[in-house]
Gaussian input, Z-matrix of N, CA and C with variables (Angstrom, degrees):
# hf/3-21g

backbone

0 1
 N
 C     1     B1
 C     2     B2     1     A1
 N     3     B3     2     A2     1     D1
 C     4     B4     3     A3     2     D2
 C     5     B5     4     A4     3     D3
 N     6     B6     5     A5     4     D4
 C     7     B7     6     A6     5     D5
 C     8     B8     7     A7     6     D6
 N     9     B9     8     A8     7     D7
 C    10    B10     9     A9     8     D8
 C    11    B11    10    A10     9     D9
 N    12    B12    11    A11    10    D10
 C    13    B13    12    A12    11    D11
 C    14    B14    13    A13    12    D12
 N    15    B15    14    A14    13    D13
 C    16    B16    15    A15    14    D14
 C    17    B17    16    A16    15    D15
 N    18    B18    17    A17    16    D16
 C    19    B19    18    A18    17    D17
 C    20    B20    19    A19    18    D18
 N    21    B21    20    A20    19    D19
 C    22    B22    21    A21    20    D20
 C    23    B23    22    A22    21    D21
 N    24    B24    23    A23    22    D22
 C    25    B25    24    A24    23    D23
 C    26    B26    25    A25    24    D24
 N    27    B27    26    A26    25    D25
 C    28    B28    27    A27    26    D26
 C    29    B29    28    A28    27    D27
 N    30    B30    29    A29    28    D28
 C    31    B31    30    A30    29    D29
 C    32    B32    31    A31    30    D30
 N    33    B33    32    A32    31    D31
 C    34    B34    33    A33    32    D32
 C    35    B35    34    A34    33    D33
 N    36    B36    35    A35    34    D34
 C    37    B37    36    A36    35    D35
 C    38    B38    37    A37    36    D36
 N    39    B39    38    A38    37    D37
 C    40    B40    39    A39    38    D38
 C    41    B41    40    A40    39    D39
 N    42    B42    41    A41    40    D40
 C    43    B43    42    A42    41    D41
 C    44    B44    43    A43    42    D42
 N    45    B45    44    A44    43    D43
 C    46    B46    45    A45    44    D44
 C    47    B47    46    A46    45    D45
 N    48    B48    47    A47    46    D46
 C    49    B49    48    A48    47    D47
 C    50    B50    49    A49    48    D48
 N    51    B51    50    A50    49    D49
 C    52    B52    51    A51    50    D50
 C    53    B53    52    A52    51    D51
 N    54    B54    53    A53    52    D52
 C    55    B55    54    A54    53    D53
 C    56    B56    55    A55    54    D54
 N    57    B57    56    A56    55    D55
 C    58    B58    57    A57    56    D56
 C    59    B59    58    A58    57    D57
 N    60    B60    59    A59    58    D58
 C    61    B61    60    A60    59    D59
 C    62    B62    61    A61    60    D60
 N    63    B63    62    A62    61    D61
 C    64    B64    63    A63    62    D62
 C    65    B65    64    A64    63    D63
 N    66    B66    65    A65    64    D64
 C    67    B67    66    A66    65    D65
 C    68    B68    67    A67    66    D66
 N    69    B69    68    A68    67    D67
 C    70    B70    69    A69    68    D68
 C    71    B71    70    A70    69    D69
 N    72    B72    71    A71    70    D70
 C    73    B73    72    A72    71    D71
 C    74    B74    73    A73    72    D72
 N    75    B75    74    A74    73    D73
 C    76    B76    75    A75    74    D74
 C    77    B77    76    A76    75    D75
 N    78    B78    77    A77    76    D76
 C    79    B79    78    A78    77    D77
 C    80    B80    79    A79    78    D78
 N    81    B81    80    A80    79    D79
 C    82    B82    81    A81    80    D80
 C    83    B83    82    A82    81    D81
 N    84    B84    83    A83    82    D82
 C    85    B85    84    A84    83    D83
 C    86    B86    85    A85    84    D84
 N    87    B87    86    A86    85    D85
 C    88    B88    87    A87    86    D86
 C    89    B89    88    A88    87    D87
 N    90    B90    89    A89    88    D88
 C    91    B91    90    A90    89    D89
 C    92    B92    91    A91    90    D90
 N    93    B93    92    A92    91    D91
 C    94    B94    93    A93    92    D92
 C    95    B95    94    A94    93    D93
 N    96    B96    95    A95    94    D94
 C    97    B97    96    A96    95    D95
 C    98    B98    97    A97    96    D96
 N    99    B99    98    A98    97    D97
 C   100   B100    99    A99    98    D98
 C   101   B101   100   A100    99    D99
 N   102   B102   101   A101   100   D100
 C   103   B103   102   A102   101   D101
 C   104   B104   103   A103   102   D102
 N   105   B105   104   A104   103   D103
 C   106   B106   105   A105   104   D104
 C   107   B107   106   A106   105   D105
 N   108   B108   107   A107   106   D106
 C   109   B109   108   A108   107   D107
 C   110   B110   109   A109   108   D108
 N   111   B111   110   A110   109   D109
 C   112   B112   111   A111   110   D110
 C   113   B113   112   A112   111   D111
 N   114   B114   113   A113   112   D112
 C   115   B115   114   A114   113   D113
 C   116   B116   115   A115   114   D114
 N   117   B117   116   A116   115   D115
 C   118   B118   117   A117   116   D116
 C   119   B119   118   A118   117   D117
 N   120   B120   119   A119   118   D118
 C   121   B121   120   A120   119   D119
 C   122   B122   121   A121   120   D120
 N   123   B123   122   A122   121   D121
 C   124   B124   123   A123   122   D122
 C   125   B125   124   A124   123   D123
 N   126   B126   125   A125   124   D124
 C   127   B127   126   A126   125   D125
 C   128   B128   127   A127   126   D126
 N   129   B129   128   A128   127   D127
 C   130   B130   129   A129   128   D128
 C   131   B131   130   A130   129   D129
 N   132   B132   131   A131   130   D130
 C   133   B133   132   A132   131   D131
 C   134   B134   133   A133   132   D132
 N   135   B135   134   A134   133   D133
 C   136   B136   135   A135   134   D134
 C   137   B137   136   A136   135   D135
 N   138   B138   137   A137   136   D136
 C   139   B139   138   A138   137   D137
 C   140   B140   139   A139   138   D138
 N   141   B141   140   A140   139   D139
 C   142   B142   141   A141   140   D140
 C   143   B143   142   A142   141   D141
 N   144   B144   143   A143   142   D142
 C   145   B145   144   A144   143   D143
 C   146   B146   145   A145   144   D144
 N   147   B147   146   A146   145   D145
 C   148   B148   147   A147   146   D146
 C   149   B149   148   A148   147   D147
 N   150   B150   149   A149   148   D148
 C   151   B151   150   A150   149   D149
 C   152   B152   151   A151   150   D150
 N   153   B153   152   A152   151   D151
 C   154   B154   153   A153   152   D152
 C   155   B155   154   A154   153   D153
 N   156   B156   155   A155   154   D154
 C   157   B157   156   A156   155   D155
 C   158   B158   157   A157   156   D156
 N   159   B159   158   A158   157   D157
 C   160   B160   159   A159   158   D158
 C   161   B161   160   A160   159   D159
 N   162   B162   161   A161   160   D160
 C   163   B163   162   A162   161   D161
 C   164   B164   163   A163   162   D162
 N   165   B165   164   A164   163   D163
 C   166   B166   165   A165   164   D164
 C   167   B167   166   A166   165   D165
 N   168   B168   167   A167   166   D166
 C   169   B169   168   A168   167   D167
 C   170   B170   169   A169   168   D168

   B1=1.4913
   B2=1.5462
   B3=1.2685
   B4=1.4512
   B5=1.5557
   B6=1.3052
   B7=1.6146
   B8=1.5526
   B9=1.3743
   B10=1.5028
   B11=1.4411
   B12=1.3497
   B13=1.4174
   B14=1.4740
   B15=1.2587
   B16=1.4782
   B17=1.4724
   B18=1.3776
   B19=1.4515
   B20=1.6275
   B21=1.2986
   B22=1.4521
   B23=1.5733
   B24=1.3861
   B25=1.3846
   B26=1.5934
   B27=1.3234
   B28=1.4649
   B29=1.5998
   B30=1.2458
   B31=1.4758
   B32=1.6434
   B33=1.2565
   B34=1.5425
   B35=1.5694
   B36=1.4184
   B37=1.5202
   B38=1.4440
   B39=1.2879
   B40=1.5236
   B41=1.5566
   B42=1.3722
   B43=1.3515
   B44=1.5219
   B45=1.4180
   B46=1.5099
   B47=1.4455
   B48=1.2944
   B49=1.4731
   B50=1.6063
   B51=1.2166
   B52=1.4649
   B53=1.5638
   B54=1.3479
   B55=1.4330
   B56=1.4911
   B57=1.3224
   B58=1.4928
   B59=1.5072
   B60=1.3440
   B61=1.5159
   B62=1.4563
   B63=1.3419
   B64=1.4023
   B65=1.5975
   B66=1.4128
   B67=1.4877
   B68=1.5453
   B69=1.2431
   B70=1.4931
   B71=1.4241
   B72=1.3019
   B73=1.4605
   B74=1.4806
   B75=1.3998
   B76=1.4428
   B77=1.5606
   B78=1.3124
   B79=1.4420
   B80=1.5702
   B81=1.3255
   B82=1.4743
   B83=1.5317
   B84=1.2842
   B85=1.4176
   B86=1.4884
   B87=1.2716
   B88=1.4928
   B89=1.4528
   B90=1.3143
   B91=1.4512
   B92=1.6039
   B93=1.3025
   B94=1.4244
   B95=1.3980
   B96=1.3936
   B97=1.5120
   B98=1.5110
   B99=1.3346
   B100=1.3915
   B101=1.5177
   B102=1.4111
   B103=1.4262
   B104=1.5139
   B105=1.2520
   B106=1.5548
   B107=1.5170
   B108=1.2526
   B109=1.3858
   B110=1.6356
   B111=1.3617
   B112=1.4669
   B113=1.5338
   B114=1.2880
   B115=1.4128
   B116=1.5327
   B117=1.4689
   B118=1.4346
   B119=1.6164
   B120=1.2850
   B121=1.4726
   B122=1.6072
   B123=1.2362
   B124=1.3715
   B125=1.5337
   B126=1.3112
   B127=1.4115
   B128=1.5466
   B129=1.2373
   B130=1.4874
   B131=1.5299
   B132=1.3356
   B133=1.5022
   B134=1.5634
   B135=1.3476
   B136=1.4029
   B137=1.5753
   B138=1.3106
   B139=1.5062
   B140=1.5139
   B141=1.3300
   B142=1.5434
   B143=1.5206
   B144=1.3444
   B145=1.4727
   B146=1.5276
   B147=1.3593
   B148=1.5257
   B149=1.5271
   B150=1.2588
   B151=1.4609
   B152=1.6020
   B153=1.2717
   B154=1.4160
   B155=1.5210
   B156=1.2961
   B157=1.5017
   B158=1.5095
   B159=1.3121
   B160=1.4566
   B161=1.6185
   B162=1.3432
   B163=1.4559
   B164=1.5230
   B165=1.2720
   B166=1.5043
   B167=1.5760
   B168=1.3975
   B169=1.4160
   B170=1.4248
   A1=103.13
   A2=112.33
   A3=118.18
   A4=109.11
   A5=107.01
   A6=112.62
   A7=106.97
   A8=117.65
   A9=116.17
   A10=115.56
   A11=123.30
   A12=126.69
   A13=112.98
   A14=116.78
   A15=125.41
   A16=110.82
   A17=116.26
   A18=116.50
   A19=106.11
   A20=119.84
   A21=124.27
   A22=111.96
   A23=112.30
   A24=118.66
   A25=107.79
   A26=119.91
   A27=125.04
   A28=112.80
   A29=114.58
   A30=118.84
   A31=108.20
   A32=113.00
   A33=114.55
   A34=111.07
   A35=113.34
   A36=114.42
   A37=111.25
   A38=120.33
   A39=126.33
   A40=103.87
   A41=116.20
   A42=123.61
   A43=110.13
   A44=111.61
   A45=117.85
   A46=110.93
   A47=117.10
   A48=124.02
   A49=107.31
   A50=113.18
   A51=119.76
   A52=112.84
   A53=115.31
   A54=120.19
   A55=109.32
   A56=122.61
   A57=123.33
   A58=114.99
   A59=111.71
   A60=116.10
   A61=115.32
   A62=120.93
   A63=123.55
   A64=109.36
   A65=113.40
   A66=118.39
   A67=111.61
   A68=112.30
   A69=117.03
   A70=111.39
   A71=115.96
   A72=126.06
   A73=107.07
   A74=117.45
   A75=124.13
   A76=102.64
   A77=120.61
   A78=121.80
   A79=109.23
   A80=113.44
   A81=115.78
   A82=107.06
   A83=112.92
   A84=121.63
   A85=114.05
   A86=114.45
   A87=120.29
   A88=114.67
   A89=114.07
   A90=120.98
   A91=120.02
   A92=112.54
   A93=117.42
   A94=119.40
   A95=114.02
   A96=119.91
   A97=114.23
   A98=121.86
   A99=117.32
   A100=111.97
   A101=117.79
   A102=118.89
   A103=116.36
   A104=114.95
   A105=121.79
   A106=110.62
   A107=117.06
   A108=121.62
   A109=117.58
   A110=105.79
   A111=115.40
   A112=114.98
   A113=118.45
   A114=125.13
   A115=113.65
   A116=115.60
   A117=122.95
   A118=110.68
   A119=118.98
   A120=118.19
   A121=110.18
   A122=117.30
   A123=118.69
   A124=110.35
   A125=119.60
   A126=125.82
   A127=112.55
   A128=121.28
   A129=125.28
   A130=109.60
   A131=117.31
   A132=122.96
   A133=105.44
   A134=116.16
   A135=118.74
   A136=112.08
   A137=115.79
   A138=116.45
   A139=110.42
   A140=119.96
   A141=122.89
   A142=106.97
   A143=111.06
   A144=117.26
   A145=114.49
   A146=110.97
   A147=116.63
   A148=108.04
   A149=114.08
   A150=124.34
   A151=109.35
   A152=121.99
   A153=129.15
   A154=113.19
   A155=116.24
   A156=118.60
   A157=109.13
   A158=116.09
   A159=120.68
   A160=112.37
   A161=113.01
   A162=114.36
   A163=114.47
   A164=117.74
   A165=121.05
   A166=109.90
   A167=113.69
   A168=118.89
   A169=115.69
   D1=146.42
   D2=173.18
   D3=-76.45
   D4=153.34
   D5=-175.26
   D6=-62.06
   D7=-26.68
   D8=177.64
   D9=-73.96
   D10=0.76
   D11=165.32
   D12=-68.84
   D13=-22.84
   D14=179.18
   D15=-107.86
   D16=127.51
   D17=-179.50
   D18=-67.16
   D19=156.88
   D20=179.78
   D21=-50.36
   D22=-40.17
   D23=-174.63
   D24=-66.61
   D25=-42.77
   D26=172.93
   D27=-56.76
   D28=-42.32
   D29=-177.44
   D30=-69.39
   D31=-36.17
   D32=174.01
   D33=-66.33
   D34=-39.46
   D35=175.96
   D36=-60.65
   D37=-37.26
   D38=-175.62
   D39=-60.23
   D40=-49.36
   D41=-173.81
   D42=-60.63
   D43=-47.75
   D44=-179.21
   D45=-60.01
   D46=-36.99
   D47=-176.39
   D48=-63.77
   D49=-44.61
   D50=-177.81
   D51=-72.82
   D52=-51.69
   D53=-171.61
   D54=-76.68
   D55=-40.53
   D56=-171.21
   D57=-97.81
   D58=-34.61
   D59=179.81
   D60=-98.95
   D61=-10.82
   D62=170.24
   D63=88.16
   D64=22.59
   D65=-179.85
   D66=-70.40
   D67=165.70
   D68=172.81
   D69=-94.24
   D70=163.60
   D71=179.95
   D72=-155.00
   D73=129.22
   D74=-172.76
   D75=-128.85
   D76=124.47
   D77=171.62
   D78=-126.15
   D79=123.83
   D80=179.71
   D81=-122.25
   D82=150.35
   D83=175.42
   D84=177.23
   D85=173.08
   D86=176.29
   D87=-83.02
   D88=-172.32
   D89=-173.00
   D90=-55.97
   D91=-32.64
   D92=178.42
   D93=-109.55
   D94=-0.79
   D95=-169.36
   D96=-63.25
   D97=-35.95
   D98=-169.58
   D99=-77.64
   D100=-39.89
   D101=174.74
   D102=-67.58
   D103=-38.60
   D104=175.56
   D105=-67.25
   D106=-27.91
   D107=179.90
   D108=-79.02
   D109=-4.01
   D110=-176.18
   D111=71.47
   D112=33.95
   D113=-177.39
   D114=-96.99
   D115=-5.87
   D116=-173.19
   D117=-55.03
   D118=-37.64
   D119=-179.95
   D120=-123.45
   D121=161.55
   D122=172.57
   D123=113.05
   D124=-177.86
   D125=-173.00
   D126=-63.44
   D127=-35.28
   D128=-179.37
   D129=-69.53
   D130=-39.08
   D131=179.67
   D132=-67.46
   D133=-37.26
   D134=-177.52
   D135=-67.00
   D136=-22.71
   D137=-176.33
   D138=-89.32
   D139=-23.39
   D140=-175.89
   D141=-67.62
   D142=148.62
   D143=175.92
   D144=-88.94
   D145=23.40
   D146=179.36
   D147=-139.70
   D148=158.49
   D149=178.33
   D150=-89.83
   D151=121.61
   D152=173.30
   D153=-85.95
   D154=107.38
   D155=-176.02
   D156=-96.75
   D157=107.54
   D158=-175.77
   D159=-68.76
   D160=-23.46
   D161=178.11
   D162=-71.61
   D163=-7.57
   D164=-174.26
   D165=-104.59
   D166=1.76
   D167=178.99
   D168=-66.05

């Protein structure tokens, strides 16, 4: 799903769930999935243990 499928407030809620409440978050995809899904910036990108490089999309 593209990041735009989730309202900005919902993406912030997901981050809060993971960071403050200890919830789990799994993100799966192919080589270009994350940058094309517009996940490069924002609360979801901040949660991931990797750097999403938009220039490599």
